[in-house]
N, C-alpha and C positions, 0 to 999 in steps of 0.2 A: 535738272539736268537734265538735258536731252541727248538720245545717243541714237544716230542712224547708220546702219549695216547695209551695204550694197556690194554683193556680191558682183563681180566683174572681171571678164578677161581670161586669159590664159597665162600671163607671165607671172612668176612666181612672187610678185610683189603688192605690196598694199600702202594705201596713202593711209593716213593717221591724221586729224587734224581737228584741234578743238579750237573752234570760234566761241570768242567770248564778247558780249555785248558792250563792249566799253572802247574807248579812243580817245580823238579829239574833241569830242561832242563833250568829255566831262572835265575839260581843261577851263579853269578860269581865264579872263583876260589879260591877266599877267604869269599864265604859265603856258603859254604856246610850247607845244612841243614836250611837255613833261609826261605825256603817255608815252612818247617815241623813246625817250630818255629811261622810263618804267621799263618798256620792253625789253631793250638793251641790256638793261642790267639784270635781267631775270635771267639771261643766259649766262651771266657770270659765277653761278653756283646757287646750290639749294643748301638747306642745314644740314645736309648729308653727302652732297658732290660737290667739288671742285669744279670750274669750269673746263678744266683740264679733262676731268673724270666724265663729266657730260659730253665733252667731244668725243673720247676714246669709245665712249658707249655706243655712242652712233655711229661711229666708224665702225664698229664693230657688227652694228645690225645691217650692213650694207647701205646705209643712206644717210640723210643729209636731216640738219634740224634749222628751222627758220621760225623767227617772230616777228611777224608783222602788223604794223599799228595803222590801222586806217582811220577815217571819219568817225564812224560809228561804229566798229567792231575791230579787237586785236586776233590774230591768228598764229596760234603756236601748234607746230608740228612738222611732219616730213613723209618722205616716202621710205619703208625700209622692205627685207626681205620678209616673203608672206611668213615664215615660222618666227619671225622677231617681231609680228606686231603686238603680241601680249607686252613685249618688253617697251615697245614705244609707247603705248596707254600707260604705262607705268612711270616712264620718265616726263611724260606728260603731266601728267598728274602733280607728280614732284616739283617741277618748275613752277606750275601753275597756283600750288598749296604752300609750298614751303622755300620761297624764295630768299637767297640769303643777304643780298644787297651789301656786300661788301663794299665799307666806306673807300678804300683804297683805289677801288675802279670807278668812283663816281668823274673824276677829274678828268681821266682819261675819255670815259665816254661823251662828257658833253664838250671838251674839244672835238672830238672825231664831229660831233654833230655840230658846231660851229663851223669846222672847214666844209661839210657838206653844204651848209648853209651859203657860206660864201662863194663856193664852187655854182651851187646854183642860179644864186642872184648875180652872177656873173653873165647870164646866159637870156638873151632878149624874151625867151618863151616863158621864163620862169617869172620875172619880171612883169611880163603882160599877165600870164596867171593869177599872181598876186594882186594886181591891182582889178583884176575881171572879180574876183570871188570877194574882193572887198568892197567894190560896188554892189554886189548883188545883195550878199548877205551882211553887210555891216560889221559890227561887233558881235555878231553869233560867231561860234567856233566854226563854224563853214567858211567863215569870211576871214579869217586870221591863217596865213600858211606860213608863214617863217615867223621863229623866233627871235629877241634881238640879243645881241651877245653879254647884254647885262642879265638878262633872262637866264641864261644859259650858266651862267657863272655863280649866278646865285643860287640855284638849284641845291637843295641839302637831302641828304638822306632819310630824314625825316618827313620831307616833302613826298619824296618814289614812295617810303611805306605806307603813306596815309593813302597817296593815291591808290596803291596795291590794294588794299584794306578797305577802301569805300568803293572799290568799283570789281574788284575780283571775284565771284562768288557762285554758288550752283545754280543760282535763278538765272543767270547770265549767260551759260555755257550748254554750247551743243558741239557732240564729239561727233565727228563725221569718221566711219571707216571704209572705205570703197577699194575692192580690188578682190586678189586670193587671199583668204585667210581662214582662219579655222574659228567659227563663230563662238566655238563653246569656251574655247580657252581666250578668245579677246573679252567676252563678256563675264568670265570670271575676272579676268584683270580691270576689267573697268569697276566691277562691283568691290574689289578689294583693293584698289587705290584710289578710286573716287568715294567713298563710304564714309559718310561723316562731315563733307566738305560744308560748310556753312552756307545755306542758302544767298544770303546778303540782298542787298537791295535788286529790285528790277532795273531793267536798263533805262537811261535817263530819256524820258521825253521833254525834248526841247524843240518844236517847230520852229523854223524863221519865218521872219515876215519880209521875204523877199522883193528888192527893190524892181518894180515895174516899167517906172520912168523911161525915157528917152537920156541918154548919157554917153558923153564923148569925152575921152582922154587921152593925151598925146605923152609919154614919156621921151624925154629926148634922150638919144643916144648920138651924140654928133658923128657925124662921117660915115655913119653905118648905111653898109652897101644892101641892104636888105631891111623893110620893114615888118615887124613880127603884127598880124592882125589878130584880134579875138574879137569878134562878133556876136553876140545871144540874147537870150533872156529865159527865165522861168517858164517851165512847161510842166503839164501833166505827169506825175509822177507813175511807177508801175504798178500801183493800186487803181488806178484811174482805166476806165471802161476804152479811152480813146490811145492808149500807150502804144498797144501795138502797132495801130496806123501810125502813130507818131513814127515810130521805129522804122516802118516802110517808109514814110515820107522823108524822113532823115537821110536814109540809103539811096532815096534816089536822087535825093537834092545835093547832097554831099559828103554821105557818108561810105561810100564805096569808090574803088578806082573809077569805075565807069560813070560815077555819076555827073550829073548836069554842071556842077560847078566847077569840078575838075577838069571836067572835056575841055569848059569854055579857057579859065585861066591858066590852066596847063597845058592841054593839048592844041588849044587853038590859039591862045593868045602868049602861050609862052612866058607869064608872068611870075609862075612858081614853078618847084617843082614837086612839092609833096602836100598840096591843101588837102584837108579833113574836118569835116562836120561829126559830132557825135552827142547823144545824150546822156549826161553825166549825172549819177542817180546818187543820191542819200536815202536815209530812211525816211520814207513819205515825203521826198522832195526829188525834184530833177531840174537842169537846165540844159538847154541846147545851146552850143554853139559852135560858129565856122571858127576854124583857124587856119593860116596861110603865112608863109614868110614870101614877101614879095620884093622883087627889085624895087628900090626906093623910087624912083621914078616915076613906078608904075601904082603906087599906093593907091591913090584917089580912082584910076582907072579899075583896078580889082575889086575896091569897094562897090563901085557903079555895076559892075557886072555880078558881082555876089546878090546885091539887091536886086539886080535885076533879072537872076534867076527863080528870086522869091516870088517876085511880082510877075513874071510868067506864069509859074506853075499856081499862083491864086486866080491868074485869069482864064486858065485852059488847062482842064485835066490831061493827065499825060495819057497816051494811047495805051490800050491793054497791050500791046507787044513789050514796049519800054518797061510797064509796070511788074508783067511776067519774069522777065528777066532779071529783074532787081529781085524780086520775092523769091525766083528760085536760087540767087545767089545768097540770100539770109538763110534757108533753110539749109545746104550745103553747108554755110558755115557753123549753125546750130546743130547739124550733125556731127560734124569735125569737133565740136566742144565735147559733145557727149561721146566721142569716142578714146577719151583718156581719162584716167583717175582723178587727175587734177582738175579737168573739166567739168566733171560730174559734180565734184566739191563744190567747185566754185557757183554752179549753176544754182545746185540745194541750197547752199548758203545764202546766196542774195533773193531766192523765193523766201525762205525763213525769216532775213532781215526785213523783208516787207510785210510778211505775215498774209501769206498768197497761199491757196490753197494745193491741194496736190496735182490738181488739173491744169496749174499753170504750166508746167514745165509740157506734160503730157499733151495738151491741147495748142502749143504754141505754133507749130506746121499749121494746124486747120486755120487758126485765127491769123496768120499770115495770109494765106491763099486767098482767105475771103475778105480782105483787103480790095476794094475797089477804084478805079481810077477818080470818081467823084469823091471817095472820101478822102483820099490823099491829095485832093483840090479843096475840100473842106478843112481839113486840118492847117493846112498852109494857111488858109485866110482868117481861120479861127485863131491860132497859138504864134504864128511865125510872124507877127505884126512888126514890122520896123520902125514904128513910131513907138515903141515899147523896148527898143533893143537897147543893150550896153555894149559901145563901140570903146576898145582899148587898141591903140597903137603905140609900139616902140620902135621909134627910128629918129633918124635926122630930123630934127625940130625944122632948121631953115631950109630943107627941101619938101618936108612933108604936110607941114603948116596949111598953105594955103592949098593943098591938095584936098584937105579935111573940111574946107570952108562951107562945100554943098551939103556937108552931112552933120553940120552943127546943130540944126534944127532938125525938129522930127521929121523922117519922110513919112507923107502921108500912103 
């Protein structure tokens, strides 16, 4: 088990989070969301505390407890008053090592999850995301977004216990303590509460083989007044040399409010209110995507402008003035993220997930400022190639189908 202490700030609070290298990556194809169910069940009590006692203990610490399950890691912890940091360490150790998994709570947990899935799948953005990752990743765990009702109803306590036993252990855990705290007292709590925790297996190494060919999918949403668009493709992950330049390119193209695509289809054309692009990362994997909810009759026109902005950036490098504005914005956001306990935990955990060195965060500003206009043009030409992009549209088929005709074949 790894432990990181970061003294920070003047407010008498401390954030205590344990990241465990498990999540959806460890689910079988017939076990979608079993990791989520396991995470929720961990909150329902340990061998020595009931769920009510856990809630009362956290409230007494002046804080909150979260259990968040992602694709590659599960996060357990919260922020409490500084003097209660050691108590939070002990509570997290209890949750991670000694979950009771009460049989009587499983039906409620799975029913809640089924309701959440039903609500999500009523939204076009979730449907687009589901189809997009399915196209990119196929039957890899990264490509499975929602479980079926049959799966959820079929999960047993034995499966939950088995998932926990196979995937939670000291070899996958990293404890982060950030804020104002008594380092000696917290260290004693760590040693006392985590001592003897079995190492278990290392994090699962299951790299995907992403789809890199042209693909167009239209999901019918009859009479929808808007179309939800997602268009993107696999790109270099955070360990790659070009990743920072890719981040800058994304920010200039569609990832900030003043980006080119946003200015075009929002400010100038009025096709949409809140388009945005981003680079989504997994462990040693990433994809870039542009997303927008556009007025139905402008679906095709919006796509034309999105691809047009990519083409423009491939043919002509941005001006130094435009690029500097984007880079300054990125540095400002980075600074703000590192001005909070939670932001520091997130940044450190991401660097650790990717296996990046200590200079990854300390050298971020320097790397961003070093990106040149010519590099942005090269990144766009090399990686953001429309003929390899996956396009998903959720909208009124009767109105949208003909508008998509020009995009059915790869765009050269």
